[in-house]
Every structure is written in structure tokens, then in C-alpha cells.
C-alpha positions as CSV (number, residue, x, y, z in Angstrom):
1,M,31.6,1.9,-7.5
2,Y,30.2,5.3,-6.6
3,F,27.0,4.8,-8.5
4,L,26.6,1.3,-7.2
5,M,27.1,2.4,-3.6
6,F,24.6,5.2,-3.8
7,G,22.2,3.0,-5.8
8,V,22.2,0.6,-2.9
9,L,21.7,3.4,-0.4
10,M,18.9,4.8,-2.4
11,L,17.1,1.4,-2.5
12,L,17.7,1.1,1.2
13,S,16.2,4.5,1.8
14,M,13.2,3.7,-0.3
15,A,12.7,0.4,1.6
16,V,12.9,2.0,5.0
17,S,10.6,4.8,4.0
18,G,8.1,2.4,2.6
19,M,8.3,0.2,5.8
20,L,7.9,3.3,7.9
21,K,4.7,4.4,6.1
22,S,3.4,0.9,6.2
23,R,3.9,0.6,9.9
24,F,2.4,3.9,10.7
25,N,-0.7,3.1,8.5
26,Q,-1.0,-0.2,10.4
27,Y,-0.6,1.2,13.9
28,S,-3.0,4.0,13.0
29,Q,-5.7,1.4,13.2
30,M,-4.9,0.6,16.9
31,P,-7.1,3.0,18.9
32,I,-6.2,4.5,22.3
33,R,-8.1,6.9,24.5
34,L,-6.0,10.0,24.0
35,S,-5.3,12.0,20.8
36,G,-1.8,13.0,19.7
37,K,-2.4,16.5,21.1
38,E,-3.6,15.2,24.4
39,V,-0.6,12.8,24.6
40,A,1.8,15.6,23.9
41,E,0.2,18.0,26.4
42,K,0.2,15.4,29.2
43,M,3.8,14.3,28.6
44,L,4.9,18.0,28.8
45,R,3.0,18.5,32.0
46,D,4.3,15.3,33.6
47,N,7.8,16.5,32.9
48,G,7.2,20.0,34.4
49,I,7.2,21.8,31.0
50,Y,4.5,24.5,30.8
51,D,6.1,27.0,28.3
52,V,5.8,24.7,25.2
53,E,2.8,24.9,23.0
54,V,1.4,22.0,21.0
55,I,0.1,23.1,17.6
56,S,-1.1,21.4,14.4
57,V,0.8,21.8,11.1
58,A,-0.1,20.8,7.5
59,G,1.3,17.7,5.8
60,Q,2.1,14.1,6.5
61,L,5.1,13.1,8.7
62,T,5.8,16.9,9.2
63,D,6.0,16.5,13.0
64,H,8.9,18.3,14.7
65,Y,9.9,20.3,17.7
66,N,10.9,23.9,17.2
67,P,13.2,25.1,19.9
68,Q,13.1,28.7,18.6
69,N,9.5,29.3,19.5
70,K,9.1,26.3,21.8
71,T,6.4,24.5,19.9
72,V,5.7,20.8,19.4
73,N,4.4,20.8,15.8
74,L,2.2,17.8,15.0
75,S,0.8,16.9,11.6
76,E,-2.9,17.0,11.3
77,A,-3.3,13.2,11.5
78,V,-1.1,12.9,14.6
79,Y,-2.7,16.0,16.3
80,N,-6.3,14.8,16.0
81,Q,-6.1,11.0,15.9
82,H,-6.5,8.6,18.9
83,N,-4.2,5.7,18.0
84,V,-0.8,4.1,18.8
85,A,1.0,5.7,15.9
86,A,-0.1,9.2,16.8
87,A,0.8,8.7,20.4
88,A,4.3,7.5,19.5
89,V,5.0,10.4,17.2
90,A,3.6,13.0,19.7
91,A,5.6,11.6,22.6
92,H,8.8,11.5,20.4
93,E,8.5,15.2,19.6
94,C,7.9,15.9,23.3
95,G,11.1,14.0,23.9
96,H,12.9,16.7,22.0
97,A,11.2,19.4,24.1
98,I,12.4,17.6,27.2
99,Q,15.9,17.4,25.8
100,H,15.8,21.2,25.2
101,A,14.5,21.9,28.7
102,T,17.2,19.7,30.3
103,A,20.0,21.0,28.0
104,Y,20.7,17.5,26.6
105,G,24.3,17.6,25.4
106,F,23.9,16.3,21.8
107,L,20.9,18.5,21.2
108,T,22.8,21.6,22.4
109,M,25.7,20.7,20.2
110,R,23.4,20.1,17.2
111,S,21.6,23.4,17.8
112,N,24.9,25.3,18.0
113,M,26.0,23.8,14.7
114,V,22.9,25.0,12.8
115,P,24.3,28.4,11.6
116,V,27.5,26.8,10.4
117,V,25.7,23.8,8.7
118,S,23.4,26.2,7.0
119,I,26.3,27.9,5.3
120,S,28.3,24.7,4.6
121,S,25.4,22.9,3.1
122,R,24.8,25.7,0.6
123,L,28.4,26.1,-0.4
124,S,29.8,22.6,-0.3
125,Q,28.6,21.3,-3.7
126,F,29.8,24.4,-5.5
127,V,33.2,24.2,-3.8
128,L,33.5,20.5,-4.4
129,M,32.7,20.8,-8.1
130,G,35.2,23.7,-8.5
131,G,37.7,21.7,-6.5
132,L,37.4,18.6,-8.7
133,L,37.8,20.8,-11.8
134,L,41.0,22.3,-10.4
135,M,42.3,18.9,-9.5
136,V,41.8,17.7,-13.1
137,T,43.1,20.8,-14.9
138,M,45.8,22.0,-12.5
139,N,46.4,19.2,-10.0
140,N,45.6,21.7,-7.2
141,P,43.9,20.1,-4.2
142,I,43.3,23.2,-2.0
143,V,39.8,24.1,-3.1
144,L,38.7,20.4,-3.1
145,A,40.1,20.1,0.5
146,V,38.0,23.1,1.5
147,G,34.9,21.5,-0.1
148,V,35.6,18.2,1.8
149,L,35.9,20.2,5.0
150,L,32.5,21.8,4.4
151,L,31.0,18.5,3.6
152,A,32.5,17.0,6.8
153,V,30.7,19.6,8.8
154,T,27.3,18.6,7.4
155,T,28.2,14.9,7.8
156,L,29.1,15.5,11.5
157,F,25.7,17.3,11.9
158,T,23.9,14.2,10.5
159,L,25.8,11.9,12.8
160,I,25.0,14.0,15.9
161,T,21.4,13.8,14.9
162,L,21.4,10.0,15.6
163,P,21.8,10.1,19.4
164,V,19.3,13.0,19.5
165,E,16.6,11.0,17.7
166,F,17.3,7.7,19.6
167,D,17.3,9.5,23.0
168,A,14.0,11.2,22.2
169,S,12.4,7.9,21.3
170,N,13.7,6.3,24.5
171,R,12.2,9.1,26.5
172,A,8.9,8.7,24.6
173,L,8.7,5.0,25.1
174,A,9.5,5.1,28.8
175,W,6.9,7.8,29.5
176,L,4.2,6.1,27.3
177,N,4.7,2.9,29.5
178,N,5.0,4.6,32.9
179,A,1.9,6.8,32.2
180,N,-0.1,3.8,31.0
181,I,-0.9,5.5,27.7
182,V,-0.1,2.3,25.8
183,R,0.3,-1.2,27.2
184,D,1.8,-4.6,26.2
185,E,1.2,-5.0,22.4
186,E,0.5,-1.3,22.0
187,H,3.9,-0.4,23.5
188,E,5.6,-2.9,21.3
189,K,4.0,-1.4,18.2
190,A,4.9,2.1,19.3
191,Q,8.5,1.0,19.8
192,N,8.5,-0.6,16.3
193,A,7.1,2.6,14.7
194,L,9.8,4.8,16.3
195,W,12.5,2.3,15.4
196,W,11.6,2.5,11.7
197,A,11.5,6.3,12.0
198,A,15.0,6.2,13.5
199,M,16.2,4.1,10.7
200,T,15.5,6.9,8.2
201,Y,18.1,8.9,10.1
202,V,20.6,6.0,10.1
203,V,20.3,5.6,6.3
204,A,20.8,9.4,5.9
205,A,23.9,9.2,8.0
206,L,25.3,6.3,6.0
207,A,24.7,8.2,2.8
208,A,26.4,11.3,4.2
209,V,29.5,9.3,5.3
210,A,29.7,7.6,2.0
211,N,29.5,10.9,0.1
212,L,32.2,12.4,2.3
213,L,34.5,9.4,1.8
214,Y,33.9,9.5,-2.0
215,Y,35.1,13.2,-2.3
216,A,37.8,12.7,0.2
217,S,39.2,9.8,-1.8
218,F,40.1,12.2,-4.6
219,L,42.6,14.0,-2.3
220,F,44.5,10.7,-2.0
221,R,44.4,9.7,-5.6
222,R,46.7,12.5,-6.9
223,D,49.7,11.5,-8.9
């Protein structure tokens, strides 16, 4: 059942990832007047944010907002291109910058969890493996329970990421429409692109929950 469940999730992840790339390739063929860099800079200015820098980073789909140094990092294609896909991605990342500037609750919670999650993600698999071994050899659940707790922290982090990502997309889409950056069909395509991007986080959250439930189930199977 475990391998079947994660096999299904893996196939789902591959399907979503493939659809995301397909949509972005398609919407990259729909030109608009502003580049991703210009979209990002305008959205920041329109929201009264002047202390965030928009920079270009290497790679594909490597776009992100860094709250530590206040930079909107756009992949080379997004940074330079004048199309609907680039505008959607740039605006989404600026949505995170706006969340940061307005102290959006879920983003603040997520940021505060980063140090703890960094430790728990490194330790959880080792503790879980050791805990399973002790369960089999000594019927001792304590170490496994600690491992499940560590895994629960990373799972919670993954779940908190969902409202952060959806809210950033909603902010992006509202601004793109109000600022007349994209219109009608273009807005619909931008919404579709961001929806598929959000689905990658949904699949990741489902996988995290399934993994947590799998290990937690051992604690209730003891003789």
C-alpha cells in the first residue's frame, strides 16, 4: 500500500510538472509590452515598495523572493522576456514581497519556522530509521515517536506554504488586471499558469501528509 500510494503521488507530480512546463512554454508565446523585470518593478512601485531589488538568476523556474536580502529573483527567461508567462511569474514573486512588507500572517509563521524545519528535515529520516529498528528489535516506540514529531514539523511547514503561495498568486492576478498589464484572454492564461504552479505545492503537501501518516501508523501497530 505504501509503494502504491507513493507511486500514484509520483505519477501525479510528474503529470503536474509536465503540465506546468507545457503551459509556461505555451504562454511564453503570448507577447505583452513589458518584460518580467519591468512588471516586477512596476508592481513593487505601485504597492509602495522601494527597498526590494529585482535581479536575474540562472536556471529555469528558479524564481523566488528572498526576504533576507529583499530581492525578487527572476530566472533569465522571466527577467528578460515580454510575455504572459513571464509577467505571471514576476507578479507572483512580487506578491511574496508584498506579503513580507505587510507582515502577512502565514508568511511570518513560515519564516519563523525555517530554523526549526532546517534541523528537523536533516534529522528526521535518520531518527525514523533508527526508531523503526528499535520498534522491530525491542518494541520501543520512543525514538520513532520523536522521528514522527520531527516529520510533523516539516509537514506543517509544507501545509503552511499553501496559503502563502495561493495568496501571492491572488495578489499577482488582481494587480495584473487592475494595472492593465494583461487583459481578457491574457489574464485567463496568467491565471491558468499560476494555478498549475500552485498545484506543484499541493502535490508536495499531499506527499508530505501521506509520508507522515505512514510512519505514524507504526506507532499504532504495536502488539
